[in-house]
GUSENU-589231 format. One record per atom (N, C-alpha, C, CB): residue in three letters; atom name; x, y, z. Coordinates in Angstrom, 3 decimals. Atoms other than C-alpha are relative to their C-alpha. Glycine has a CB too. Layout:
N
@code ALA, site CA, xx X, yy Y, zz Z
...
end
This chain:
120
@code GLN, site N, xx 0.799, yy -0.946, zz 0.033
@code GLN, site CA, xx -0.050, yy -0.079, zz -0.043
@code GLN, site C, xx 0.942, yy 1.373, zz -0.010
@code GLN, site CB, xx -0.984, yy -0.181, zz 1.146
@code ARG, site N, xx -0.832, yy -1.185, zz -0.031
@code ARG, site CA, xx 2.954, yy 2.310, zz 0.610
@code ARG, site C, xx 0.652, yy 0.225, zz -1.127
@code ARG, site CB, xx 0.903, yy -0.007, zz 0.969
@code TYR, site N, xx -0.530, yy 0.060, zz 1.244
@code TYR, site CA, xx 4.463, yy 1.434, zz -2.522
@code TYR, site C, xx -0.681, yy -0.710, zz -1.126
@code TYR, site CB, xx 1.144, yy -0.491, zz 0.145
@code PRO, site N, xx 0.943, yy 0.751, zz 0.664
@code PRO, site CA, xx 1.799, yy 0.669, zz -4.900
@code PRO, site C, xx 0.528, yy -0.748, zz -1.344
@code PRO, site CB, xx -1.120, yy 0.922, zz -0.294
@code PHE, site N, xx -0.547, yy 0.701, zz 1.171
@code PHE, site CA, xx 3.673, yy -0.154, zz -8.047
@code PHE, site C, xx 1.277, yy -0.728, zz 0.212
@code PHE, site CB, xx 0.203, yy 0.936, zz -1.069
@code GLN, site N, xx -1.367, yy 0.690, zz -0.423
@code GLN, site CA, xx 6.579, yy -1.936, zz -6.222
@code GLN, site C, xx 0.126, yy -1.515, zz -0.871
@code GLN, site CB, xx -0.015, yy -0.299, zz 1.869
@code SER, site N, xx 0.001, yy 1.347, zz 0.511
@code SER, site CA, xx 5.596, yy -5.377, zz -7.745
@code SER, site C, xx 0.425, yy 0.259, zz -1.442
@code SER, site CB, xx -1.439, yy -0.776, zz 0.155
@code ILE, site N, xx -0.346, yy -0.145, zz 1.457
@code ILE, site CA, xx 6.050, yy -3.914, zz -11.353
@code ILE, site C, xx 1.522, yy 0.256, zz 0.029
@code ILE, site CB, xx -0.845, yy 1.243, zz -0.768
@code ALA, site N, xx -1.592, yy -0.383, zz -0.203
@code ALA, site CA, xx 9.467, yy -2.361, zz -10.242
@code ALA, site C, xx 0.735, yy -1.184, zz 0.328
@code ALA, site CB, xx 0.293, yy 1.073, zz 1.200
@code VAL, site N, xx -0.910, yy 1.157, zz -0.080
@code VAL, site CA, xx 10.702, yy -5.494, zz -8.951
@code VAL, site C, xx 0.276, yy -0.899, zz -1.176
@code VAL, site CB, xx -0.467, yy -0.809, zz 0.972
@code VAL, site N, xx 0.107, yy 0.626, zz 1.146
@code VAL, site CA, xx 10.007, yy -7.177, zz -12.215
@code VAL, site C, xx 1.001, yy 0.604, zz -0.803
@code VAL, site CB, xx -1.297, yy 0.036, zz -0.545
@code ALA, site N, xx -0.618, yy -0.896, zz 0.961
@code ALA, site CA, xx 11.270, yy -4.546, zz -14.448
@code ALA, site C, xx 1.313, yy 0.470, zz 0.303
@code ALA, site CB, xx -0.781, yy 1.099, zz -0.194
@code TYR, site N, xx -1.277, yy -0.629, zz -0.325
@code TYR, site CA, xx 14.128, yy -3.172, zz -12.352
@code TYR, site C, xx 0.801, yy -0.807, zz 1.218
@code TYR, site CB, xx -0.307, yy 1.547, zz 0.420
@code ILE, site N, xx -0.989, yy 0.685, zz -0.990
@code ILE, site CA, xx 15.499, yy -6.032, zz -10.087
@code ILE, site C, xx 0.047, yy -1.169, zz -0.789
@code ILE, site CB, xx -0.454, yy -0.239, zz 1.644
@code TYR, site N, xx -0.092, yy 1.408, zz 0.521
@code TYR, site CA, xx 14.581, yy -9.389, zz -11.683
@code TYR, site C, xx 0.661, yy -0.008, zz -1.339
@code TYR, site CB, xx -1.401, yy -0.667, zz -0.115
@code ILE, site N, xx -0.626, yy 0.047, zz 1.094
@code ILE, site CA, xx 15.453, yy -8.547, zz -15.122
@code ILE, site C, xx 1.428, yy 0.368, zz -0.291
@code ILE, site CB, xx -0.659, yy 0.579, zz -0.638
@code PRO, site N, xx -1.400, yy -0.195, zz 0.006
@code PRO, site CA, xx 18.687, yy -6.631, zz -14.652
@code PRO, site C, xx 0.816, yy -1.065, zz 0.799
@code PRO, site CB, xx 0.267, yy 1.340, zz 0.526
@code THR, site N, xx -0.829, yy 1.099, zz -0.567
@code THR, site CA, xx 19.726, yy -9.321, zz -12.241
@code THR, site C, xx 0.414, yy -1.139, zz -0.726
@code THR, site CB, xx -0.596, yy -0.495, zz 0.999
@code SER, site N, xx -0.106, yy 1.083, zz 1.002
@code SER, site CA, xx 19.124, yy -12.043, zz -14.783
@code SER, site C, xx 0.973, yy 0.348, zz -1.124
@code SER, site CB, xx -1.378, yy -0.306, zz -0.597
@code LEU, site N, xx -1.108, yy -0.432, zz 1.038
@code LEU, site CA, xx 21.092, yy -9.970, zz -17.364
@code LEU, site C, xx 1.430, yy 0.015, zz 0.640
@code LEU, site CB, xx -0.315, yy 1.515, zz -0.584
@code THR, site N, xx -1.262, yy -0.190, zz -0.484
@code THR, site CA, xx 23.881, yy -9.364, zz -15.250
@code THR, site C, xx 0.535, yy -1.303, zz 0.331
@code THR, site CB, xx 0.023, yy 0.904, zz 1.114
@code PHE, site N, xx -0.502, yy 1.287, zz -0.387
@code PHE, site CA, xx 24.148, yy -12.992, zz -13.789
@code PHE, site C, xx 0.409, yy -0.824, zz -1.171
@code PHE, site CB, xx -1.000, yy -0.720, zz 0.788
@code SER, site N, xx -0.360, yy 0.801, zz 1.283
@code SER, site CA, xx 23.968, yy -14.569, zz -17.320
@code SER, site C, xx 1.265, yy 0.647, zz -0.624
@code SER, site CB, xx -1.253, yy 0.010, zz -1.117
@code SER, site N, xx -1.426, yy -0.522, zz 0.365
@code SER, site CA, xx 26.752, yy -12.076, zz -18.451
@code SER, site C, xx 1.176, yy -0.280, zz 0.596
@code SER, site CB, xx 0.053, yy 1.193, zz 0.061
@code ILE, site N, xx -1.196, yy 0.452, zz -0.694
@code ILE, site CA, xx 29.064, yy -12.971, zz -15.606
@code ILE, site C, xx 0.343, yy -1.560, zz -0.249
@code ILE, site CB, xx -0.201, yy 0.275, zz 1.526
@code LEU, site N, xx -0.400, yy 1.485, zz 0.365
@code LEU, site CA, xx 28.520, yy -16.765, zz -16.419
@code LEU, site C, xx 0.506, yy -0.132, zz -1.206
@code LEU, site CB, xx -1.061, yy -0.945, zz 0.037
@code PHE, site N, xx -0.728, yy 0.148, zz 1.300
@code PHE, site CA, xx 29.343, yy -16.184, zz -20.083
@code PHE, site C, xx 1.277, yy 0.458, zz 0.098
@code PHE, site CB, xx -0.615, yy 0.676, zz -1.095
@code GLY, site N, xx -1.278, yy -0.238, zz -0.374
@code GLY, site CA, xx 32.408, yy -14.324, zz -18.904
@code GLY, site C, xx 0.645, yy -1.190, zz 0.671
@code GLY, site CB, xx 0.025, yy 1.137, zz 0.824
@code ALA, site N, xx -0.793, yy 1.228, zz -0.703
@code ALA, site CA, xx 33.219, yy -17.365, zz -16.742
@code ALA, site C, xx 0.263, yy -0.958, zz -1.020
@code ALA, site CB, xx -0.813, yy -0.759, zz 1.205
@code THR, site N, xx -0.348, yy 1.032, zz 0.946
@code THR, site CA, xx 32.792, yy -19.651, zz -19.487
@code THR, site C, xx 0.973, yy 0.333, zz -1.156
@code THR, site CB, xx -1.209, yy -0.465, zz -0.565
@code LEU, site N, xx -1.102, yy -0.521, zz 1.012
@code LEU, site CA, xx 35.128, yy -17.445, zz -21.752
@code LEU, site C, xx 1.220, yy -0.198, zz 0.943
@code LEU, site CB, xx -0.203, yy 1.728, zz -0.588
@code LEU, site N, xx -1.200, yy 0.136, zz -0.771
@code LEU, site CA, xx 37.567, yy -17.537, zz -18.842
@code LEU, site C, xx 0.476, yy -1.306, zz 0.015
@code LEU, site CB, xx -0.161, yy 0.425, zz 1.305
@code HIS, site N, xx -0.281, yy 1.422, zz -0.192
@code HIS, site CA, xx 37.331, yy -21.210, zz -18.465
@code HIS, site C, xx 0.500, yy -0.562, zz -1.288
@code HIS, site CB, xx -1.242, yy -0.771, zz 0.483
@code ARG, site N, xx -0.334, yy 0.347, zz 1.141
@code ARG, site CA, xx 38.009, yy -21.575, zz -22.171
@code ARG, site C, xx 1.248, yy 0.761, zz -0.367
@code ARG, site CB, xx -1.066, yy 0.150, zz -0.850
@code LYS, site N, xx -1.249, yy -0.922, zz 0.234
@code LYS, site CA, xx 41.092, yy -19.079, zz -21.845
@code LYS, site C, xx -0.327, yy 0.770, zz -1.228
@code LYS, site CB, xx 1.441, yy -0.830, zz -0.204
@code VAL, site N, xx 0.055, yy -0.916, zz 1.050
@code VAL, site CA, xx 39.606, yy -16.798, zz -24.228
@code VAL, site C, xx 0.175, yy 1.502, zz 0.595
@code VAL, site CB, xx -1.362, yy -0.204, zz -0.777
@code ILE, site N, xx -0.461, yy -1.388, zz -0.653
@code ILE, site CA, xx 39.819, yy -13.809, zz -21.738
@code ILE, site C, xx 0.750, yy -0.438, zz 1.310
@code ILE, site CB, xx -1.369, yy 1.092, zz 0.386
@code SER, site N, xx -0.570, yy 0.286, zz -0.896
@code SER, site CA, xx 41.838, yy -13.446, zz -18.856
@code SER, site C, xx -0.762, yy 0.581, zz 1.355
@code SER, site CB, xx 1.264, yy 0.372, zz -0.290
@code GLU, site N, xx 0.708, yy -0.278, zz -1.260
@code GLU, site CA, xx 40.890, yy -13.000, zz -15.030
@code GLU, site C, xx -0.256, yy 1.643, zz 0.082
@code GLU, site CB, xx 0.929, yy -0.578, zz 1.308
@code ASN, site N, xx 0.152, yy -1.567, zz -0.219
@code ASN, site CA, xx 41.479, yy -9.167, zz -15.137
@code ASN, site C, xx -1.102, yy 0.466, zz -0.946
@code ASN, site CB, xx 1.433, yy 0.862, zz -0.328
@code GLU, site N, xx 1.018, yy -0.440, zz 0.898
@code GLU, site CA, xx 39.268, yy -8.906, zz -18.272
@code GLU, site C, xx -1.307, yy -0.249, zz 0.543
@code GLU, site CB, xx 0.119, yy -0.623, zz -1.286
@code LEU, site N, xx 1.453, yy 0.345, zz -0.804
@code LEU, site CA, xx 36.396, yy -10.782, zz -16.548
@code LEU, site C, xx -0.271, yy 0.981, zz 0.926
@code LEU, site CB, xx -0.034, yy -1.383, zz 0.839
@code GLY, site N, xx 0.368, yy -0.807, zz -1.030
@code GLY, site CA, xx 36.726, yy -8.530, zz -13.596
@code GLY, site C, xx -0.308, yy 1.315, zz -0.336
@code GLY, site CB, xx 0.905, yy 0.004, zz 0.904
@code ILE, site N, xx 0.327, yy -1.363, zz 0.520
@code ILE, site CA, xx 36.906, yy -5.301, zz -15.646
@code ILE, site C, xx -1.684, yy -0.033, zz -0.592
@code ILE, site CB, xx 1.205, yy 0.394, zz -1.320
@code ALA, site N, xx 1.237, yy 0.192, zz 0.698
@code ALA, site CA, xx 33.980, yy -6.490, zz -17.816
@code ALA, site C, xx -1.303, yy -0.206, zz 0.837
@code ALA, site CB, xx 0.179, yy -1.131, zz -0.850
@code SER, site N, xx 1.222, yy 0.036, zz -1.017
@code SER, site CA, xx 31.653, yy -7.468, zz -14.718
@code SER, site C, xx -0.033, yy 1.322, zz 0.761
@code SER, site CB, xx 0.123, yy -1.257, zz 1.108
@code ILE, site N, xx 0.357, yy -1.332, zz -0.800
@code ILE, site CA, xx 32.340, yy -4.251, zz -12.934
@code ILE, site C, xx -0.616, yy 1.028, zz -0.916
@code ILE, site CB, xx 1.320, yy 0.679, zz 0.686
@code ILE, site N, xx 0.677, yy -0.771, zz 0.930
@code ILE, site CA, xx 31.343, yy -2.327, zz -16.162
@code ILE, site C, xx -1.570, yy -0.482, zz -0.238
@code ILE, site CB, xx 0.833, yy -0.059, zz -1.295
@code VAL, site N, xx 1.402, yy 0.479, zz 0.232
@code VAL, site CA, xx 28.257, yy -4.535, zz -16.686
@code VAL, site C, xx -1.022, yy 0.290, zz 1.148
@code VAL, site CB, xx 0.037, yy -1.505, zz -0.229
@code ILE, site N, xx 0.798, yy -0.178, zz -1.212
@code ILE, site CA, xx 27.107, yy -4.391, zz -12.993
@code ILE, site C, xx -0.213, yy 1.479, zz 0.228
@code ILE, site CB, xx 0.682, yy -0.654, zz 1.231
@code SER, site N, xx 0.178, yy -1.444, zz -0.394
@code SER, site CA, xx 27.775, yy -0.592, zz -12.685
@code SER, site C, xx -1.102, yy 0.582, zz -0.953
@code SER, site CB, xx 1.431, yy 0.856, zz -0.128
@code SER, site N, xx 0.768, yy -0.559, zz 0.805
@code SER, site CA, xx 26.087, yy 0.268, zz -15.909
@code SER, site C, xx -1.628, yy -0.616, zz 0.014
@code SER, site CB, xx 0.729, yy -0.119, zz -1.271
@code CYS, site N, xx 1.332, yy 0.628, zz -0.258
@code CYS, site CA, xx 23.078, yy -2.016, zz -15.168
@code CYS, site C, xx -0.563, yy 0.921, zz 1.188
@code CYS, site CB, xx 0.120, yy -1.692, zz 0.424
@code PHE, site N, xx 0.325, yy -0.657, zz -1.262
@code PHE, site CA, xx 22.843, yy -0.303, zz -11.636
@code PHE, site C, xx -0.506, yy 1.337, zz -0.188
@code PHE, site CB, xx 1.145, yy 0.058, zz 0.878
@code VAL, site N, xx 0.375, yy -1.387, zz 0.248
@code VAL, site CA, xx 22.868, yy 3.247, zz -12.909
@code VAL, site C, xx -1.068, yy -0.089, zz -0.801
@code VAL, site CB, xx 1.025, yy 0.856, zz -0.590
@code SER, site N, xx 1.092, yy -0.131, zz 0.952
@code SER, site CA, xx 20.722, yy 2.689, zz -15.855
@code SER, site C, xx -1.487, yy -0.104, zz 0.668
@code SER, site CB, xx 0.191, yy -1.118, zz -1.082
@code CYS, site N, xx 1.319, yy 0.491, zz -0.616
@code CYS, site CA, xx 18.005, yy 0.852, zz -13.699
@code CYS, site C, xx -0.535, yy 1.213, zz 0.987
@code CYS, site CB, xx 0.257, yy -1.502, zz 0.902
@code VAL, site N, xx 0.305, yy -0.999, zz -1.010
@code VAL, site CA, xx 18.154, yy 3.716, zz -10.987
@code VAL, site C, xx -0.544, yy 1.188, zz -0.848
@code VAL, site CB, xx 1.314, yy 0.395, zz 0.928
@code LEU, site N, xx 0.493, yy -1.087, zz 0.672
@code LEU, site CA, xx 17.744, yy 6.492, zz -13.667
@code LEU, site C, xx -1.374, yy -0.322, zz -0.615
@code LEU, site CB, xx 0.978, yy 0.431, zz -1.012
@code MET, site N, xx 0.927, yy 0.295, zz 0.772
@code MET, site CA, xx 15.231, yy 4.638, zz -15.804
@code MET, site C, xx -1.338, yy -0.104, zz 0.946
@code MET, site CB, xx 0.406, yy -1.223, zz -0.776
@code GLN, site N, xx 1.189, yy -0.006, zz -0.972
@code GLN, site CA, xx 12.917, yy 3.931, zz -12.707
@code GLN, site C, xx -0.700, yy 1.239, zz 0.419
@code GLN, site CB, xx 0.403, yy -0.562, zz 1.182
@code GLU, site N, xx 0.539, yy -1.260, zz -0.653
@code GLU, site CA, xx 12.737, yy 7.379, zz -11.595
@code GLU, site C, xx -0.735, yy 0.734, zz -1.017
@code GLU, site CB, xx 1.117, yy 0.918, zz 0.611
@code ILE, site N, xx 0.726, yy -0.595, zz 1.228
@code ILE, site CA, xx 11.481, yy 8.409, zz -15.208
@code ILE, site C, xx -1.299, yy -0.600, zz -0.073
@code ILE, site CB, xx 0.744, yy -0.237, zz -1.362
@code HIS, site N, xx 1.242, yy 0.643, zz 0.338
@code HIS, site CA, xx 8.969, yy 5.632, zz -15.556
@code HIS, site C, xx -0.874, yy -0.435, zz 0.974
@code HIS, site CB, xx 0.218, yy -1.006, zz -0.705
@code LEU, site N, xx 0.592, yy 0.231, zz -1.206
@code LEU, site CA, xx 7.909, yy 5.048, zz -12.001
@code LEU, site C, xx 0.183, yy 1.084, zz 1.004
@code LEU, site CB, xx 0.462, yy -1.193, zz 0.491
@code PRO, site N, xx -0.663, yy -1.084, zz -0.929
@code PRO, site CA, xx 8.421, yy 8.501, zz -10.377
@code PRO, site C, xx -0.947, yy -0.026, zz 1.306
@code PRO, site CB, xx 0.050, yy 1.646, zz -0.767
@code ASN, site N, xx 0.621, yy -0.268, zz -1.216
@code ASN, site CA, xx 7.326, yy 8.781, zz -6.780
@code ASN, site C, xx -0.954, yy -1.131, zz 0.490
@code ASN, site CB, xx -0.714, yy 1.263, zz -0.133
@code VAL, site N, xx 0.904, yy 1.385, zz -0.280
@code VAL, site CA, xx 5.618, yy 5.246, zz -6.661
@code VAL, site C, xx 1.058, yy -1.152, zz 0.636
@code VAL, site CB, xx -0.761, yy -0.671, zz -1.645
@code SER, site N, xx -1.005, yy 1.014, zz -0.470
@code SER, site CA, xx 8.627, yy 3.155, zz -5.841
@code SER, site C, xx 1.277, yy 0.933, zz 0.489
@code SER, site CB, xx 0.426, yy -1.145, zz -1.299
@code THR, site N, xx -1.000, yy -0.804, zz -0.760
@code THR, site CA, xx 11.718, yy 3.930, zz -4.007
@code THR, site C, xx 1.509, yy -0.535, zz -0.490
@code THR, site CB, xx -0.255, yy -0.208, zz 1.716
@code GLN, site N, xx -1.450, yy 0.431, zz 0.486
@code GLN, site CA, xx 15.521, yy 3.739, zz -4.846
@code GLN, site C, xx 0.802, yy 0.148, zz 1.391
@code GLN, site CB, xx 0.698, yy 1.078, zz -1.355
@code ARG, site N, xx -0.893, yy -0.117, zz -1.159
@code ARG, site CA, xx 16.391, yy 3.788, zz -1.100
@code ARG, site C, xx 0.808, yy -1.384, zz 0.207
@code ARG, site CB, xx -0.879, yy 0.377, zz 1.321
@code VAL, site N, xx -0.705, yy 1.237, zz -0.205
@code VAL, site CA, xx 19.000, yy 1.043, zz -0.365
@code VAL, site C, xx -0.291, yy -0.485, zz 1.478
@code VAL, site CB, xx 1.564, yy 0.202, zz -0.274
@code TYR, site N, xx 0.279, yy 0.494, zz -1.294
@code TYR, site CA, xx 18.318, yy 1.151, zz 3.340
@code TYR, site C, xx -1.494, yy 0.499, zz 0.498
@code TYR, site CB, xx 1.169, yy 0.495, zz 0.977
@code LEU, site N, xx 1.399, yy -0.281, zz -0.547
@code LEU, site CA, xx 14.693, yy 0.892, zz 4.451
@code LEU, site C, xx -0.369, yy -0.522, zz 1.101
@code LEU, site CB, xx -0.942, yy -0.337, zz -0.771
@code PRO, site N, xx 0.321, yy 0.258, zz -1.413
@code PRO, site CA, xx 13.964, yy 0.837, zz 8.068
@code PRO, site C, xx -1.219, yy -0.357, zz 0.064
@code PRO, site CB, xx 0.193, yy 1.039, zz 0.886
@code CYS, site N, xx 1.489, yy 0.316, zz -0.088
@code CYS, site CA, xx 10.684, yy -0.713, zz 9.243
@code CYS, site C, xx -0.681, yy 1.454, zz 0.379
@code CYS, site CB, xx -0.333, yy -1.260, zz 1.232
@code MET, site N, xx 0.596, yy -1.320, zz -0.414
@code MET, site CA, xx 9.905, yy 2.897, zz 10.893
@code MET, site C, xx 1.003, yy 0.997, zz -0.775
@code MET, site CB, xx -0.044, yy 0.237, zz 1.772
@code ASP, site N, xx -0.776, yy -1.026, zz 0.604
@code ASP, site CA, xx 11.039, yy 5.978, zz 9.084
@code ASP, site C, xx 0.727, yy 0.678, zz 1.131
@code ASP, site CB, xx -0.867, yy 0.983, zz -0.828
@code PRO, site N, xx -0.701, yy -0.599, zz -1.314
@code PRO, site CA, xx 13.819, yy 7.642, zz 11.442
@code PRO, site C, xx -0.761, yy 1.494, zz 0.203
@code PRO, site CB, xx 1.882, yy 0.198, zz -0.238
@code SER, site N, xx 0.531, yy -1.232, zz -0.551
@code SER, site CA, xx 12.359, yy 10.592, zz 13.394
@code SER, site C, xx 1.079, yy 1.114, zz -0.225
@code SER, site CB, xx -0.366, yy -0.178, zz 1.554
@code PHE, site N, xx -1.086, yy -1.020, zz 0.158
@code PHE, site CA, xx 14.125, yy 13.803, zz 12.134
@code PHE, site C, xx -0.065, yy 0.939, zz 1.268
@code PHE, site CB, xx -0.190, yy 0.869, zz -1.409
@code GLY, site N, xx -0.127, yy -0.892, zz -0.943
@code GLY, site CA, xx 15.400, yy 16.029, zz 14.620
@code GLY, site C, xx 0.432, yy -0.697, zz 1.591
@code GLY, site CB, xx -1.370, yy 0.763, zz -0.048
@code GLU, site N, xx -0.254, yy 0.676, zz -1.195
@code GLU, site CA, xx 16.053, yy 13.411, zz 17.525
@code GLU, site C, xx 1.696, yy -0.311, zz -0.372
@code GLU, site CB, xx -1.135, yy -1.451, zz 0.257
@code GLU, site N, xx -1.434, yy 0.088, zz -0.005
@code GLU, site CA, xx 19.822, yy 13.468, zz 18.373
@code GLU, site C, xx 0.472, yy -1.761, zz -0.116
@code GLU, site CB, xx 0.547, yy 0.803, zz 1.512
@code GLU, site N, xx -0.332, yy 1.354, zz -0.037
@code GLU, site CA, xx 19.907, yy 9.695, zz 19.073
@code GLU, site C, xx -0.026, yy -0.777, zz -1.344
@code GLU, site CB, xx -0.875, yy -0.610, zz 0.920
@code GLN, site N, xx 0.164, yy 0.582, zz 1.251
@code GLN, site CA, xx 18.877, yy 8.947, zz 15.541
@code GLN, site C, xx 0.844, yy 0.549, zz -1.129
@code GLN, site CB, xx -1.333, yy 0.095, zz -0.334
@code PHE, site N, xx -0.817, yy -0.832, zz 0.750
@code PHE, site CA, xx 21.451, yy 11.328, zz 13.925
@code PHE, site C, xx 0.440, yy -0.873, zz -1.230
@code PHE, site CB, xx 1.204, yy 0.551, zz 0.866
@code TRP, site N, xx -0.555, yy 0.829, zz 0.969
@code TRP, site CA, xx 23.244, yy 8.542, zz 12.008
@code TRP, site C, xx -0.789, yy -0.909, zz -0.819
@code TRP, site CB, xx 0.859, yy -0.689, zz 0.568
@code GLU, site N, xx 0.919, yy 0.545, zz 0.647
@code GLU, site CA, xx 20.306, yy 6.624, zz 11.014
@code GLU, site C, xx -0.738, yy 0.885, zz -0.939
@code GLU, site CB, xx -0.756, yy -0.564, zz 0.850
@code GLN, site N, xx 0.523, yy -1.062, zz 0.981
@code GLN, site CA, xx 18.872, yy 9.948, zz 9.416
@code GLN, site C, xx 0.971, yy 0.141, zz -1.094
@code GLN, site CB, xx -0.226, yy 1.416, zz 0.678
@code TRP, site N, xx -1.056, yy -0.188, zz 0.944
@code TRP, site CA, xx 22.104, yy 10.360, zz 7.687
@code TRP, site C, xx 0.194, yy -0.963, zz -1.028
@code TRP, site CB, xx 1.137, yy 0.102, zz 0.633
@code VAL, site N, xx -0.118, yy 1.117, zz 0.935
@code VAL, site CA, xx 22.451, yy 6.947, zz 6.217
@code VAL, site C, xx -1.429, yy -0.242, zz -0.863
@code VAL, site CB, xx 0.409, yy -1.341, zz 0.881
@code TRP, site N, xx 1.341, yy 0.125, zz 0.727
@code TRP, site CA, xx 18.668, yy 6.950, zz 5.295
@code TRP, site C, xx -0.161, yy 0.925, zz -1.184
@code TRP, site CB, xx -1.154, yy 0.286, zz 0.961
@code GLU, site N, xx -0.121, yy -0.882, zz 1.178
@code GLU, site CA, xx 19.345, yy 10.191, zz 3.224
@code GLU, site C, xx 0.895, yy -0.240, zz -0.911
@code GLU, site CB, xx 0.219, yy 1.182, zz 0.301
@code ALA, site N, xx -1.199, yy 0.297, zz 1.082
@code ALA, site CA, xx 22.562, yy 9.278, zz 1.753
@code ALA, site C, xx -0.129, yy -1.097, zz -0.893
@code ALA, site CB, xx 1.288, yy -0.281, zz 0.658
@code LEU, site N, xx 0.006, yy 1.125, zz 0.723
@code LEU, site CA, xx 21.519, yy 5.952, zz 0.485
@code LEU, site C, xx -1.516, yy 0.137, zz -0.725
@code LEU, site CB, xx 0.282, yy -1.348, zz 0.976
@code ASP, site N, xx 1.348, yy -0.267, zz 0.787
@code ASP, site CA, xx 18.219, yy 7.407, zz -1.197
@code ASP, site C, xx 0.377, yy 0.379, zz -1.367
@code ASP, site CB, xx -0.931, yy 1.194, zz 0.650
@code PHE, site N, xx -0.493, yy -0.462, zz 1.373
@code PHE, site CA, xx 19.241, yy 7.143, zz -4.965
@code PHE, site C, xx -1.102, yy 0.833, zz -0.693
@code PHE, site CB, xx 0.396, yy -1.269, zz -0.940
@code SER, site N, xx 0.831, yy -0.751, zz 0.893
@code SER, site CA, xx 15.949, yy 8.817, zz -5.955
@code SER, site C, xx 0.246, yy 1.451, zz -0.040
@code SER, site CB, xx -1.342, yy -0.209, zz 0.324
@code SER, site N, xx -0.428, yy -1.372, zz 0.088
@code SER, site CA, xx 17.161, yy 12.029, zz -5.025
@code SER, site C, xx 1.088, yy 0.232, zz -0.763
@code SER, site CB, xx 0.252, yy 0.520, zz 1.174
@code HIS, site N, xx -1.126, yy -0.091, zz 0.907
@code HIS, site CA, xx 20.538, yy 11.441, zz -6.595
@code HIS, site C, xx -0.527, yy -0.130, zz -1.628
@code HIS, site CB, xx 1.079, yy -1.225, zz 0.422
@code SER, site N, xx 0.359, yy 0.105, zz 1.546
@code SER, site CA, xx 18.850, yy 10.427, zz -9.891
@code SER, site C, xx -0.843, yy 1.211, zz -0.406
@code SER, site CB, xx -0.864, yy -1.390, zz -0.355
@code ARG, site N, xx 0.727, yy -1.306, zz 0.333
@code ARG, site CA, xx 16.329, yy 13.393, zz -9.799
@code ARG, site C, xx 0.979, yy 1.144, zz -0.362
@code ARG, site CB, xx -0.889, yy 0.466, zz 1.238
@code PHE, site N, xx -1.114, yy -1.204, zz 0.385
@code PHE, site CA, xx 19.444, yy 15.766, zz -9.591
@code PHE, site C, xx 0.747, yy -0.251, zz -1.219
@code PHE, site CB, xx 1.141, yy 0.196, zz 1.128
@code VAL, site N, xx -0.578, yy 0.216, zz 1.311
@code VAL, site CA, xx 21.061, yy 13.945, zz -12.503
@code VAL, site C, xx -1.047, yy 0.278, zz -1.049
@code VAL, site CB, xx 0.550, yy -1.425, zz -0.139
@code TRP, site N, xx 0.840, yy -0.056, zz 1.063
@code TRP, site CA, xx 17.944, yy 13.893, zz -14.622
@code TRP, site C, xx -0.260, yy 1.537, zz -0.214
@code TRP, site CB, xx -1.282, yy -0.856, zz 0.256
@code SER, site N, xx 0.202, yy -1.423, zz 0.227
@code SER, site CA, xx 17.221, yy 17.696, zz -13.902
@code SER, site C, xx 1.092, yy 0.890, zz -0.167
@code SER, site CB, xx -0.683, yy 0.491, zz 0.972
@code ASN, site N, xx -1.004, yy -0.905, zz -0.023
@code ASN, site CA, xx 20.548, yy 19.321, zz -13.574
@code ASN, site C, xx 0.890, yy -0.489, zz -1.225
@code ASN, site CB, xx 0.728, yy 0.050, zz 1.430
@code ILE, site N, xx -1.110, yy 0.310, zz 0.962
@code ILE, site CA, xx 22.624, yy 17.305, zz -16.187
@code ILE, site C, xx -0.738, yy -0.212, zz -1.298
@code ILE, site CB, xx 0.913, yy -1.315, zz 0.426
@code PHE, site N, xx 0.689, yy 0.260, zz 1.278
@code PHE, site CA, xx 20.059, yy 16.119, zz -18.845
@code PHE, site C, xx -1.067, yy 1.043, zz -0.255
@code PHE, site CB, xx -0.630, yy -1.404, zz -0.009
@code GLY, site N, xx 0.959, yy -0.793, zz 0.194
@code GLY, site CA, xx 17.412, yy 18.943, zz -18.215
@code GLY, site C, xx -1.473, yy -0.351, zz -0.022
@code GLY, site CB, xx 0.303, yy 0.485, zz -0.975
@code VAL, site N, xx 1.234, yy 0.685, zz -0.289
@code VAL, site CA, xx 14.580, yy 16.578, zz -17.459
@code VAL, site C, xx -0.807, yy 0.462, zz 1.106
@code VAL, site CB, xx 0.254, yy -1.298, zz 0.221
@code ASN, site N, xx 0.907, yy -0.442, zz -0.968
@code ASN, site CA, xx 11.683, yy 17.839, zz -15.397
@code ASN, site C, xx -0.810, yy -1.222, zz 0.415
@code ASN, site CB, xx -0.874, yy 1.150, zz -0.530
@code ILE, site N, xx 0.904, yy 1.309, zz -0.477
@code ILE, site CA, xx 10.181, yy 14.765, zz -13.592
@code ILE, site C, xx -1.166, yy 0.507, zz 0.699
@code ILE, site CB, xx 0.791, yy -1.062, zz 1.050
@code ILE, site N, xx 1.286, yy -0.282, zz -0.667
@code ILE, site CA, xx 6.451, yy 15.272, zz -12.758
@code ILE, site C, xx -0.154, yy -0.899, zz 1.118
@code ILE, site CB, xx -1.180, yy -0.132, zz -0.924
@code ARG, site N, xx 0.122, yy 0.750, zz -1.161
@code ARG, site CA, xx 5.736, yy 14.150, zz -9.267
@code ARG, site C, xx -1.364, yy 0.239, zz 0.359
@code ARG, site CB, xx 0.986, yy 0.342, zz 1.078
@code GLY, site N, xx 1.281, yy -0.236, zz -0.310
@code GLY, site CA, xx 2.089, yy 13.761, zz -9.399
@code GLY, site C, xx -0.763, yy -1.172, zz 0.584
@code GLY, site CB, xx -0.607, yy 0.470, zz -1.120
@code PHE, site N, xx 0.578, yy 1.151, zz -0.494
@code PHE, site CA, xx 1.359, yy 10.453, zz -7.898
@code PHE, site C, xx -0.266, yy 0.139, zz 1.541
@code PHE, site CB, xx 0.888, yy -1.171, zz -0.327
@code ASN, site N, xx 0.061, yy -0.006, zz -1.538
@code ASN, site CA, xx 1.648, yy 11.365, zz -4.075
@code ASN, site C, xx -0.919, yy 1.127, zz 0.292
@code ASN, site CB, xx 1.473, yy 0.207, zz 0.752
end
């Protein structure tokens, strides 16, 4: 109820990219086993595939499902109470690992895209 389109987002932005990344790494491992590529090449290619998949998923989800799903890596059961001193670090981690705000910044300031926030 809190994130109404989360089931769509899980398939589109978690299951499919994870399957693609995992199959790419397995293909690379096959090439490594056949001595077509080296361990360093496999490592560099894996880092590139994983990073590009993560960045593109975060950016695309913010465009296609704005304000209905979250890009937060840290989701506590209860949102931290702002202003309470004992929860300072939890608040800081909660805000720092919210990739929605980072991706909105990238879309608006670098690409000039205005994301409409009309679902909330």
